[in-house]
C-alpha atoms as one frame of an Amber mdcrd trajectory, in Angstrom:
protein
 -50.159 -55.382 124.040 -47.234 -54.670 126.307 -45.239 -51.511 125.825 -41.740
 -51.596 124.381 -40.367 -50.455 127.738 -41.941 -53.355 129.641 -40.936 -55.999
 127.112 -37.422 -54.600 126.894 -37.217 -54.736 130.683 -38.264 -58.404 130.724
 -35.431 -59.214 128.385 -32.830 -56.912 129.898 -33.570 -56.008 133.517 -30.818
 -55.587 135.868 -15.991 -79.005 123.982 -14.763 -81.870 125.748 -14.974 -82.695
 129.421 -11.851 -84.751 129.021  -9.718 -84.243 132.084  -6.083 -85.113 132.521
  -5.622 -88.348 134.425  -3.987 -86.504 137.310  -5.257 -83.056 138.169  -2.724
 -80.419 139.011  -2.735 -78.958 142.506  -1.805 -75.585 141.085  -4.231 -72.681
 141.254  -3.388 -71.854 137.634  -5.902 -72.363 134.840  -5.716 -72.566 131.082
  -5.090 -69.161 129.559  -7.767 -69.127 126.880  -6.193 -66.172 125.093  -3.593
 -68.545 123.654  -6.404 -70.508 122.004  -7.296 -67.687 119.606  -5.439 -69.390
 116.801  -8.211 -71.161 114.910  -8.114 -70.082 111.241 -11.253 -68.410 109.975
 -11.566 -71.096 107.300 -11.466 -73.928 109.850 -14.521 -76.080 110.530 -13.664
 -75.923 114.235 -15.796 -73.458 116.145 -13.826 -71.063 118.320 -16.645 -71.166
 120.875 -16.224 -74.943 121.151 -12.478 -74.574 121.704 -13.197 -72.209 124.586
 -15.747 -74.662 125.978 -13.077 -77.373 126.009 -10.764 -75.117 128.006 -13.610
 -74.331 130.377 -14.233 -78.034 131.008 -10.678 -78.604 132.166 -10.609 -75.411
 134.223 -13.804 -76.416 136.000 -12.231 -79.646 137.195  -9.076 -77.922 138.408
 -11.098 -75.303 140.252 -13.503 -77.778 141.866 -10.795 -80.189 142.940  -8.699
 -77.407 144.489 -11.362 -75.188 146.006 -14.193 -77.592 146.833 -12.500 -80.910
 147.626 -15.452 -82.219 149.649 -17.853 -81.520 146.793 -15.318 -82.873 144.292
 -15.381 -86.232 146.055 -19.170 -86.280 145.541 -19.170 -85.019 141.955 -16.151
 -85.418 139.696 -15.177 -86.464 136.189 -15.923 -90.123 136.990 -19.577 -89.673
 137.923 -20.635 -86.374 136.339 -23.327 -86.303 133.669 -22.232 -85.011 130.266
 -24.721 -82.988 128.268 -24.243 -83.255 124.508 -25.490 -81.510 121.407 -28.531
 -83.108 119.778 -26.454 -83.875 116.678 -24.266 -86.152 118.828 -27.215 -88.280
 119.955 -27.715 -91.644 118.310 -31.008 -92.410 116.571 -32.197 -94.494 119.512
 -31.192 -91.794 122.001 -33.137 -89.180 120.039 -36.217 -91.384 119.904 -36.009
 -92.032 123.645 -35.882 -88.302 124.368 -38.781 -87.564 122.005 -40.848 -90.345
 123.594 -40.227 -88.911 127.061 -41.292 -85.381 126.046 -44.444 -86.784 124.458
 -45.039 -88.775 127.648 -45.128 -85.571 129.680 -47.949 -84.280 127.492 -50.028
 -87.294 128.534 -49.511 -87.104 132.301 -51.950 -85.217 134.516 -50.855 -81.740
 135.641 -49.830 -81.096 139.238 -50.835 -77.429 139.216 -54.318 -76.981 140.774
 -57.022 -75.805 138.378 -57.585 -72.655 140.379 -53.916 -71.792 139.860 -53.837
 -72.707 136.166 -57.250 -73.183 134.529 -55.607 -74.016 131.201 -53.047 -76.592
 132.367 -53.877 -79.839 130.578 -50.840 -81.991 131.338 -47.542 -82.341 133.179
 -45.672 -80.433 130.476 -47.942 -77.442 131.040 -46.753 -77.256 134.657 -43.375
 -76.069 133.355 -44.938 -73.545 130.986 -47.167 -72.226 133.783 -44.207 -71.842
 136.135 -42.301 -69.844 133.534 -45.321 -67.586 132.984 -45.916 -67.158 136.726
 -42.339 -66.298 137.595 -41.437 -64.138 134.596 -41.217 -60.919 136.559 -38.825
 -62.527 139.006 -36.646 -64.627 136.709 -36.103 -62.152 133.897 -33.765 -59.958
 135.866 -30.015 -59.858 135.854 -29.694 -61.287 139.342 -31.055 -64.747 138.726
 -32.120 -65.225 135.102 -29.205 -67.544 134.336 -29.314 -69.394 137.650 -33.106
 -69.849 137.554 -33.062 -71.196 134.006 -30.221 -73.560 134.904 -32.416 -74.962
 137.684 -35.507 -74.937 135.427 -33.836 -76.886 132.607 -32.267 -79.369 135.041
 -35.639 -79.939 136.753 -37.239 -80.578 133.365 -34.519 -83.150 132.630 -35.092
 -84.790 136.003 -38.844 -84.953 135.394 -38.304 -86.660 132.041 -36.155 -89.231
 133.821 -38.254 -89.777 136.949 -41.748 -89.645 135.487 -41.299 -90.774 131.893
 -38.491 -93.320 132.123 -35.933 -91.345 130.153 -32.406 -92.682 130.682 -30.450
 -89.882 129.042 -29.899 -86.187 129.711 -30.912 -82.823 128.321 -29.439 -81.995
 124.888 -28.528 -78.530 123.717 -28.620 -76.746 120.359 -25.203 -75.415 119.360
 -26.270 -72.157 117.674 -23.085 -71.399 115.675 -22.996 -74.829 114.062 -26.337
 -74.217 112.379 -26.380 -70.422 112.226 -26.479 -70.221 108.433 -29.152 -72.868
 107.954 -31.066 -73.789 111.127 -33.729 -75.686 109.175 -31.032 -78.175 108.139
 -30.054 -78.937 111.729 -31.056 -82.395 113.018 -33.091 -80.646 115.706 -35.317
 -78.746 113.246 -35.184 -80.660 109.945 -38.630 -82.235 110.378 -37.301 -85.796
 110.368 -38.570 -88.558 112.645 -35.677 -87.834 115.017 -36.104 -84.056 115.161
 -38.094 -81.755 117.407 -40.303 -81.099 114.415 -39.769 -78.949 111.363 -40.984
 -75.635 110.036 -44.536 -74.339 109.996 -46.615 -74.351 106.852 -46.045 -71.277
 104.740 -49.553 -71.229 103.344 -51.341 -70.704 106.654 -49.065 -68.024 108.091
 -50.460 -64.858 109.616 -51.139 -62.631 106.608 -51.866 -59.325 108.338 -48.232
 -58.633 109.212 -45.107 -58.405 107.108 -42.490 -58.685 109.868 -41.941 -59.578
 113.532 -41.105 -56.511 115.609 -38.515 -56.380 118.397 -39.170 -55.449 121.198
 -42.843 -55.082 120.175 -44.835 -55.235 116.988 -46.214 -51.770 117.675 -42.836
 -50.154 118.440 -40.192 -52.140 116.566 -36.515 -51.314 116.801 -35.681 -54.381
 114.687 -37.979 -55.755 111.989 -37.505 -59.475 111.378 -38.772 -60.575 107.943
 -40.913 -63.673 107.536 -39.131 -66.945 106.872 -40.499 -69.718 104.667 -42.919
 -70.952 107.338 -45.204 -69.181 109.740 -48.037 -71.675 110.155 -48.600 -74.912
 112.059 -45.679 -77.354 112.262 -46.505 -80.158 109.838 -43.511 -82.498 109.958
 -41.681 -84.575 112.528 -42.759 -86.034 115.868 -44.253 -82.765 117.125 -46.498
 -81.890 114.183 -49.547 -82.622 116.361 -48.176 -80.914 119.482 -50.730 -78.773
 121.300 -49.911 -75.429 122.898 -52.382 -74.833 125.732 -51.205 -71.704 127.566
 -50.375 -68.124 126.625 -49.832 -65.943 124.847 -48.819 -63.251 127.284 -46.795
 -61.359 124.733 -46.266 -62.414 121.131 -45.222 -60.920 117.817 -47.607 -63.204
 115.938 -50.680 -61.031 115.607 -52.934 -63.918 114.530 -52.420 -65.875 117.756
 -55.754 -66.064 119.607 -55.635 -64.110 122.876 -55.608 -65.970 126.154 -58.891
 -65.765 128.096 -56.978 -64.778 131.243 -55.700 -61.204 130.869 -55.728 -59.854
 134.426 -52.212 -59.175 135.663 -53.416 -58.666 139.228 -54.841 -62.116 139.977
 -51.829 -64.248 139.038 -53.643 -65.971 136.165 -52.558 -63.931 133.157 -51.811
 -66.268 130.247 -52.919 -69.363 132.183 -56.385 -69.792 130.669 -57.049 -72.694
 128.299 -56.093 -71.602 124.786 -55.362 -74.808 122.854 -53.860 -74.324 119.407
 -51.200 -75.774 117.113 -47.449 -75.242 117.454 -46.404 -72.476 115.035 -42.872
 -71.952 113.686 -41.225 -69.710 111.128 -37.640 -70.978 111.000 -35.249 -68.499
 109.448 -31.517 -67.840 109.312 -32.099 -64.089 109.294 -31.502 -63.756 113.048
 -29.231 -66.749 113.619 -26.759 -65.877 110.857 -26.262 -62.399 112.326 -26.397
 -62.901 116.085 -25.750 -66.557 116.991 -22.788 -67.226 114.702 -19.382 -68.282
 116.021 -17.981 -64.751 115.938 -20.807 -63.375 118.069 -20.739 -66.247 120.572
 -16.949 -66.065 120.908 -17.156 -62.304 121.489 -19.761 -62.956 124.179 -17.543
 -65.539 125.860 -14.770 -62.965 126.112 -16.953 -60.564 128.101 -14.843 -58.929
 130.791 -17.461 -59.248 133.547 -20.932 -60.592 134.298 -22.608 -57.256 133.545
 -21.105 -57.200 130.055 -22.026 -60.855 129.474 -25.573 -60.255 130.589 -26.306
 -57.233 128.440 -24.570 -58.584 125.338 -26.474 -61.847 125.707 -29.821 -60.041
 125.837 -29.443 -57.308 123.245 -27.349 -54.523 124.709 -27.602 -52.210 127.690
 -29.926 -50.041 125.611 -32.159 -52.836 124.316 -31.949 -53.585 120.590 -30.442
 -50.277 119.596 -27.747 -50.248 116.931 -29.492 -53.207 115.292 -28.209 -55.609
 117.950 -30.340 -58.530 119.112 -28.080 -60.739 121.236 -27.980 -64.536 121.343
 -30.921 -65.005 123.707 -33.440 -63.043 121.672 -32.010 -64.278 118.371 -32.323
 -67.874 119.552 -36.034 -67.427 120.173 -36.567 -65.812 116.786 -34.595 -68.494
 114.960 -37.776 -70.546 115.227 -40.148 -67.571 115.564 -43.834 -68.339 115.632
 -46.116 -69.107 118.564 -45.128 -69.611 121.339 -41.422 -69.493 120.430 -41.330
 -65.709 120.064 -43.393 -65.178 123.218 -40.633 -64.872 125.813 -43.079 -65.481
 128.649 -44.763 -68.679 127.427 -41.975 -69.835 125.088 -41.430 -73.182 126.910
 -44.659 -74.250 125.205 -42.405 -75.183 122.281 -40.209 -78.142 123.396 -37.308
 -76.625 121.436 -37.097 -74.047 124.232 -35.101 -76.479 126.361 -32.550 -76.982
 123.564 -32.091 -73.219 123.294 -31.769 -72.718 127.037 -29.452 -75.688 127.296
 -27.136 -73.693 125.026 -27.703 -70.527 127.080 -26.557 -72.505 130.108 -23.585
 -73.921 128.191 -22.448 -70.432 127.190 -22.718 -69.188 130.776 -20.939 -72.339
 132.009 -18.136 -71.745 129.494 -17.747 -68.094 130.490 -17.726 -68.982 134.191
 -15.063 -71.631 133.822 -12.712 -69.703 131.581 -11.811 -67.869 134.788 -13.543
 -69.838 137.555 -11.804 -68.219 140.489 -13.395 -64.858 139.602 -16.540 -65.921
 137.786 -18.178 -68.986 139.342 -20.043 -66.817 141.856 -20.245 -63.626 139.791
 -23.680 -62.039 140.074 -25.141 -58.727 138.961 -28.420 -56.870 139.221 -31.524
 -56.353 141.341 -34.141 -58.866 142.461 -37.136 -57.499 140.569 -37.925 -56.815
 136.949 -37.406 -53.271 135.697 -36.797 -51.798 139.128 -33.226 -50.520 139.514
 -34.123 -49.267 142.998 -34.884 -52.782 144.241 -32.402 -54.645 146.414 -29.502
 -56.317 144.677 -29.819 -60.045 144.172 -27.602 -62.099 146.449 -26.238 -65.613
 146.280 -28.470 -66.552 149.211 -31.750 -65.591 147.512 -34.052 -68.586 147.118
 -35.503 -69.967 143.869 -38.351 -72.416 143.339 -40.289 -73.816 140.401 -43.793
 -73.803 141.800 -45.772 -76.926 141.002 -43.446 -77.975 138.203 -40.768 -79.364
 140.518 -40.575 -79.535 144.334 -38.015 -77.780 146.492 -36.239 -74.470 146.881
 -32.579 -73.814 146.225 -30.479 -70.661 146.447 -28.787 -68.835 143.618 -25.524
 -69.956 145.213 -26.626 -73.589 144.798 -26.998 -73.031 141.051 -23.738 -71.241
 140.363 -21.752 -74.393 139.585 -22.934 -77.356 137.515 -20.733 -79.601 139.678
 -22.294 -78.440 142.936 -25.694 -77.809 144.523 -28.249 -80.342 143.261 -26.336
 -80.740 139.978 -23.529 -82.937 138.766 -23.092 -82.269 135.062 -20.824 -80.626
 132.521 -20.910 -80.025 128.763 -19.184 -81.729 125.845
C-alpha cells in the first residue's frame, strides 16, 4: 500500500467551434468576463459558454500569431471532438466496435517488458503505468495526456478502422446523475453501466482519498461496486494493475517490484468493476466548480484546483480530476496508475483536455504556452519542466514530441478543437 504522501504527490506534484466567416486581424480576443450573465436557472452550462468563447479566440490567435500553421490547420480542416451525447447511434456503435477491436489485436509491448499485456489495448495501460512518475507532475501532466488521448484516437482509426474521433464526457451535464448519462447508462450504445451491487467488496465501507489507510476524504459506496453487468463492456477484461487502488478486494498484481520497471505489469485478469455514484460528481464536477476552475488566474492555480488543492484533499476538496475518477469508482477506475484499463478513462481525460483547452484559449496570448512545475514526481528540487522536454508513449504509439508540440490542439501533430 502506498503512503498518503506518495499518492498525493502522484496526483499533485509540481461550445462551438463556429468561427466568423472573416477573422479579424486584431490582436484582441473575446472578453469572457462579459459572458457571466447566464441565469442560475438556465439549462445552459456556463462552462460551455466559456468553451465557445475559447473556440473563437483560438482561431483568432492561431491566424494572427501562427499564420504558417494556420494554413495547415484551420477551421476548414480541423477535427471537432464532441460529447458522447452528441454522437448518433451508428457513431457510438462504430466507436464501441473499434475499442473492442483493440482488445483483440496482439500487443506490441515485448513480454519481457509487460508479462501481463494480452492485447493492443493493454499497450496503452502499460505505458500509463510505466510513465506514471514522469507524467503525474505539473510540468507535463496535461500535455502528456493530450498526446496520450490523441494517440489512442489515432490507433482506433489506423488499426481498427474507426472513422470518427475521440468523444469526451461533459462532467457538469451529468453531475447530479452520472448513471443516467448515455456514456454510463448500460445501454447498447454506452461504455457499459454500473457494477453489480451484490458482489461488491464487503470488507470496506468507504473509498479513502488519498489512501484507504489514511483517508482525508471518505467516499461512501454507491449502488454498485461489483463487476459491470450491462452494456457492450460487461465482459471487458482488465489484465494489468493494480498499482494503487481503494478497492481492497482487488487481487494484487504478481509484479510488485518498483525497481525492475515491471510493477503492476504482471498478468492479473479480472472483470471490470464500477461503483457509479453522484456523491463526488455532484460536489466537485458541477458547473459551478468547472467554471471556477476555468477562471483560474494562472497555470499554477489551474493545476492545483484541478487536482485537489495545493495541500492535497484538505478542506474536503477533491478537484475535478480526482472526482472524475471516483464518479465511476471501482477497479481500475479509482487506481490512478492503471485507470486506463477502464475505457471510460479516455472520456474523462478528453474532458480534462477540453477544460485545459478552454482555459488556454480564454486568454491565448498569455496561456497557450503556460507551463509550471518540475520534471519529476514529488521532487521540488528537480529541474523545472521546459517546453522543449520530450514526451513519448513507449510501445503504445511511435514517436517523440516535445511539450511545446502539445501546447496547442491546432499545432504540433494535432489539428482538432472542441464543440
